[in-house]
LUMKELUM-792930 format. One line per 8 residues: number of its first residue (from 1); their letters; for each residue x, y, z of C-alpha. Coordinates in steps of 0.001 Angstrom, whole numbers, plus 500000, padded with zeros to 6 digits. Layout:
BEGIN
NUM = a = X:Y:Z; ... $
END
This chain:
BEGIN
1 = meaqwrek = 439097:785582:817273; 435824:784414:815912; 436351:784176:812439; 439103:782609:812817; 437553:779889:814832; 434986:779880:811775; 437492:779639:809438; 439341:776563:811125 $
9 = klypllgi = 435790:774517:811771; 434970:775949:808290; 437933:774357:805805; 437781:770622:807228; 434414:770464:806455; 435076:772358:802949; 437890:769837:802212; 434776:766177:803394 $
17 = lllsifly = 432126:767682:801038; 435093:768614:798114; 436210:763951:798143; 432409:763415:798414; 431925:765384:795575; 434752:763764:793711; 434038:760204:795589; 430814:760055:794084 $
25 = fnfgdnpi = 431232:761401:790539; 434105:759112:790073; 433198:756405:791768; 429119:756474:791301; 426360:755865:789144; 426334:759441:787783; 427661:759724:784507; 430268:763192:785194 $
33 = tlpilwqs = 433664:762010:785532; 436119:764003:787659; 439348:763177:786869; 441813:760948:788997; 444798:762617:790178; 447677:759895:790994; 448333:756947:789599; 450790:754613:790206 $
41 = qmgfvsan = 453446:754632:787665; 454457:751844:785391; 456772:751906:782109; 456102:750711:778416; 456125:747042:776910; 457948:746998:774391; 459730:743603:772707; 463463:743257:772308 $
49 = sthfiivn = 464182:740446:769653; 462933:737395:771066; 461482:739166:775035; 459994:742202:775947; 461143:744232:778286; 459865:747254:780352; 461475:750741:779394; 461038:753123:782374 $
57 = dvataenq = 462935:755698:780681; 463126:755723:777252; 465977:758040:777619; 468099:755220:779377; 468786:751865:777349; 470262:750885:781447; 466815:751369:783006; 465125:748654:780488 $
65 = safyvngw = 463875:745408:782567; 462865:741673:780924; 459580:741089:781400; 458423:737394:781113; 454716:737117:782173; 452013:734367:784137; 448838:736128:783504; 445175:734775:782858 $
73 = nsywlmqe = 441575:735474:780854; 438200:737770:781848; 437307:737894:779271; 434192:740369:781441; 435692:743058:783088; 434423:745270:780599; 430646:744136:781663; 430978:743745:784705 $
81 = svwagpsr = 432508:747479:784722; 428964:749066:783299; 427028:749935:786345; 428517:751297:789250; 428081:748802:792595; 428354:745293:793343; 429358:744426:789637; 432667:747233:789534 $
89 = srvskmlk = 433512:745386:793003; 433689:741880:791577; 436188:743305:788652; 438114:745293:791274; 438927:741539:793726; 439438:739716:790235; 442493:742069:789512; 443049:742102:793453 $
97 = rgaemglt = 443687:738925:794150; 444903:738203:790747; 447722:741008:791757; 448261:738760:794723; 448898:735508:792751; 451993:737628:791437; 450421:737680:787940; 451068:740652:785872 $
105 = vcrtwafn = 448781:741061:782633; 445246:739844:782043; 443454:739641:779360; 440114:741148:778598; 437605:742162:775292; 436926:746122:774215; 434464:745022:772502; 430656:744368:772599 $
113 = dghgpnal = 429246:745096:768863; 425641:744756:767754; 422745:745841:770168; 421665:745482:773618; 421399:747392:776940; 425680:746412:777367; 426569:747181:773619; 429805:749135:773131 $
121 = qispgvfn = 429110:749298:769628; 426116:750437:768941; 426563:750356:765304; 428964:751944:763180; 431299:754197:764516; 428533:754616:767307; 429191:754313:770844; 427085:753624:774444 $
129 = ervfrgld = 428781:755953:776666; 428164:754580:780154; 429690:750854:778598; 432837:753362:777452; 433246:754464:780644; 432809:750415:782331; 436227:749928:779426; 437461:753084:781445 $
137 = yviveark = 437075:751715:784385; 438989:748761:783996; 441817:749696:783010; 442140:752380:785987; 441392:749286:787823; 443813:747468:786716; 446314:750222:787024; 446099:751036:791243 $
145 = hgirlils = 447101:746785:791400; 450069:747195:788743; 448221:745104:785763; 448683:745706:782470; 446369:744359:780344; 446432:742944:776513; 442919:744549:775040; 441095:742628:771826 $
153 = lvnnlnnf = 439393:744266:769470; 436732:741754:768125; 435649:739185:768198; 435688:736555:765095; 433104:734145:766981; 429304:735663:767129; 429906:736114:770772; 429805:740028:772056 $
161 = ggkaqyvr = 428721:739786:767731; 431800:739258:766602; 432539:739836:762497; 429304:738250:761351; 428485:741335:763076; 430060:744163:760855; 428551:741640:757863; 424614:742291:758786 $
169 = waqeagnn = 426434:746282:759306; 427331:746700:755295; 424361:744652:754594; 422017:746779:756107; 423718:749766:755004; 423405:748650:750961; 425686:747764:750527; 426656:744715:748332 $
177 = vssstdsf = 428775:742112:750391; 429032:738220:750197; 426837:736497:753519; 429856:734580:754575; 432019:736276:757270; 434985:736033:755128; 434061:739214:753600; 434781:740597:756828 $
185 = fsdptikd = 438335:740633:756181; 437991:742158:752365; 435516:743993:752051; 435881:748143:751358; 433457:749698:753373; 433870:746278:756276; 437333:746979:756695; 436414:751610:757238 $
193 = yykayvka = 434491:750026:760085; 437109:748224:762026; 439728:751331:761093; 436431:753722:762658; 435783:751533:766192; 439923:751089:766342; 440664:755036:766639; 437815:755559:768258 $
201 = iltrknsf = 439399:752900:771101; 443036:754108:770306; 442223:758201:770900; 439837:758123:774136; 440172:760104:776818; 439475:757705:780113; 436744:759611:782373; 438634:758841:785159 $
209 = sgvkyvde = 442240:759923:784527; 441933:762230:782094; 444715:759883:780274; 444313:758934:776611; 444440:754820:776250; 447516:755653:773369; 449242:757083:776811; 447885:754883:779068 $
217 = psifawel = 450894:752307:780044; 449101:749341:781522; 447991:748558:778452; 450795:745936:777118; 449217:745518:773561; 445780:745409:771281; 444969:742504:769423; 443635:742875:766655 $
225 = mneprcas = 441637:739327:766785; 440091:736873:769299; 441081:734368:766733; 440878:734714:763306; 439851:731900:761379; 438558:732102:757031; 434574:729869:756801; 437250:728924:753414 $
233 = nssahslq = 440766:728246:753625; 440899:730441:749930; 440498:733049:751785; 443450:733241:753747; 445423:735392:751137; 443046:738095:751870; 443427:737246:756710; 447003:738142:755668 $
241 = awltemaa = 446186:741300:754121; 444352:742384:756325; 446465:742136:759426; 449039:743538:757931; 446606:746890:756762; 445070:746760:760801; 449013:746084:761812; 449965:748911:760507 $
249 = fvksldqk = 447255:751368:761103; 447371:750110:764762; 450468:751413:763522; 450104:754924:762559; 447459:755543:765093; 449888:754246:768488; 453887:753965:768171; 453317:753639:772445 $
257 = hlvtvgle = 451827:750116:772424; 452707:746381:771369; 450091:745080:768240; 449890:741175:768533; 447319:738786:765790; 445349:736673:768159; 446093:733863:766902; 445035:730104:767900 $
265 = gfyglntt = 448645:728902:766330; 447299:726565:763866; 449628:726284:761557; 448800:726177:757534; 448969:724358:754131; 451512:725788:752969; 453424:725242:756172; 455537:721321:756428 $
273 = kglevnpg = 455134:720615:760120; 451339:721391:760152; 451373:718136:760100; 453537:716771:762489; 452236:719028:765627; 448613:720900:764741; 446056:718865:766694; 444417:717791:763328 $
281 = ewaaslgs = 443568:718093:759821; 441035:720673:759932; 443866:723379:762009; 445030:723848:758482; 441711:724369:756780; 441321:727507:758370; 442677:730337:756864; 445002:731336:759430 $
289 = dfiwnsai = 448863:730386:759329; 451289:730855:762356; 454659:732017:760786; 452713:733316:757726; 450551:735427:759450; 452514:736513:762906; 455649:737167:760357; 453610:741127:759572 $
297 = knidfasv = 456608:743367:760252; 454083:745565:762815; 453579:742503:764248; 455259:742863:767585; 455128:739559:769175; 453093:736277:768228; 450128:734638:770327; 449119:731038:770492 $
305 = haypdswi = 446202:729371:772536; 445825:725582:773476; 443190:723402:773914; 444563:720200:774400; 440454:719179:776038; 438927:720912:773274; 441374:719480:770022; 442265:716748:770496 $
313 = phhdmgak = 438981:715083:773025; 439676:711753:772108; 442710:711483:773369; 444230:709843:777199; 445455:712620:778938; 449245:710849:778100; 448797:711834:774679; 447333:715448:775521 $
321 = alflsrwv = 450228:716593:777436; 452454:714819:774857; 450921:717197:772192; 450917:719952:774393; 454488:719312:775041; 455199:719224:771244; 452754:722306:770144; 454604:724856:772947 $
329 = dshisdgd = 458147:724027:771734; 457877:724311:768155; 456289:727759:768668; 459137:728455:770804; 461229:727195:768858; 459979:729265:765639; 460100:732331:767986; 463494:731897:768115 $
337 = qvlkkpvl = 464805:730732:765181; 462106:732077:762285; 460016:735134:764090; 462639:736055:766207; 459894:737307:768371; 458600:737150:771807; 455403:734229:771890; 453288:734353:774026 $
345 = ftevgslv = 450707:731990:774968; 447477:734138:775240; 445128:731022:775952; 446062:728156:777832; 442670:725744:778898; 441814:722604:780447; 438739:720978:781974; 437897:721463:784638 $
353 = nannqgia = 436408:718882:785825; 434811:716709:782181; 435262:712603:782061; 436461:712197:785634; 439181:714260:785715; 439934:715411:788043; 442060:719036:789611; 445381:716863:789512 $
361 = ekdillkt = 444996:716375:785921; 444397:719901:784805; 447012:720880:786582; 448966:718523:784740; 448274:720263:781885; 449410:723286:782603; 452570:722928:784875; 453780:721392:781165 $
369 = vydkiyes = 453456:725198:779774; 455051:726683:782975; 457777:724778:782639; 459060:725424:778915; 457540:729326:779770; 460285:728146:782669; 462266:726993:781239; 462439:729693:778339 $
377 = akkrqaga = 462819:732701:780863; 466209:731716:782602; 467708:731622:778926; 465862:735011:778075; 464115:732839:774809; 461417:733148:772981; 458083:731640:775331; 457711:734782:776820 $
385 = galiwqll = 454985:733559:778800; 451222:732359:779219; 448399:733306:780133; 445371:730411:782167; 442234:731167:780453; 440055:731370:782877; 439570:732694:786140; 436250:734037:787495 $
393 = vegvegyg = 435642:735459:791064; 432265:734737:793295; 428717:736132:790945; 430758:735665:787371; 429846:732042:787050; 427462:733610:784563; 430622:734000:782450; 431974:731103:782817 $
401 = drfsfvaw = 432500:728212:780215; 434060:724233:780880; 437717:725909:781528; 436108:728719:784446; 437458:728334:787845; 437877:730723:790608; 441228:730074:791828; 441478:729482:795212 $
409 = dnpstykl = 438859:727360:795586; 441239:724840:793847; 444023:724103:795923; 446799:722987:793309; 445657:725117:790072; 446448:727897:792873; 449738:726901:794675; 450999:725829:790851 $
417 = ilkqscrl = 449617:729608:789564; 451728:731050:792932; 454586:728688:792020; 454690:730126:788305; 455069:733756:789715; 457895:733285:792450; 459928:731728:789816; 459368:734158:788018 $
425 = qsifgkst = 460133:736880:789965; 463140:734214:791432; 464513:735398:787755; 463666:738965:787276; 463181:739891:791035; 465592:742843:790579; 463154:744295:787930; 462144:748017:788949 $
433 = dsrklnkd = 458792:747956:787552; 458659:744236:789582; 455884:743974:791599; 457178:742298:795018; 455442:738854:796277; 455062:738361:799578; 458179:736638:800669; 456100:734270:802476 $
441 = lcsgrqp = 453753:733707:799620; 456972:732179:797828; 458506:730930:800217; 455528:728285:800605; 455065:729694:804612; 451030:731193:805070; 450956:734389:806446 $
END
């Protein structure tokens, strides 16, 4: 009897000990991690002509539902997930609060190239495992909260290394590479660097979940580059060839996820509508072209950005709203009639406070985009969603810019975001993958 009593006392203690070890290795500062054995079920997102669908069971076409996106950008998630503790809690809070607003997709950086304690790729093909575990954490937390991620793979800008870092690496290795960053798109050595990076990302096994990135349904899409531009418009063909090659390379490694370019949406010199739709003549001289680049076979959906405050800064609010309305209409029309692909507005940004603009004026621009997406969703057309740039939580203000804000500190914008989530849910609420919003929130009654 005494032996049985000891066993009964021992088993609960052993269970507590094992649970403590699990939590420590998964969420503590120790580099060793154990796999998470439970995860919420999610279907993969695919593209069906001009709209997205969620495929919950590839064997049954009936189990597919249309999916229109209300989402946001928080590029800083991996950086804040490098260290366990308060910084990771801020990442969890951002994903949780996004889900509470009915947001379904978050776009974030899966790159940090160069030197420094938080660089993911220290040199070509050499990675900081601690930072990689930060990205692992972001993916696991996103799935926990029912959020899907667009992961961008390199920056056109110099922030976090960008294509300029790749050029420096090739030069430091003794390659005869032009100092122009356009060589990123044409030099064979640099292209091999990028491919090696992409392969390392896509074939990564998550240290928390044990799931390879290629098999992770919480990843919505791979973005080849954030805002690709050329220093000279003469490199436009090099950019097109690079996009074609890299999109095919990603697809050779991963058939489950969508691929997009990361374009701002400018029309090139050979597009007749460019002058009337672009924000200025300068936009056609950057080497990118919305139609040409997005039409590539292995590009699954078109991406567009929208920054009227930056692109036409000297115009009044009425002119900015008119420009934005035409900008959105033009790209949705191209998705429906020319590309036959979904069009996702992956960055929609407007100034929080500048030139005495109040938050209500910011809301005018956001509402312009949201209304266009809602009308497109009702008709199952190509305007597939919009992602606001960008959301923060308390404690990460250092990642902010002129367009960043904490949503719940701006009640009018918060309500606008929530309203968009609610009305999209009213159309697609029967989706088996849909996360139901609190009825009181959608009816305007606070619980």
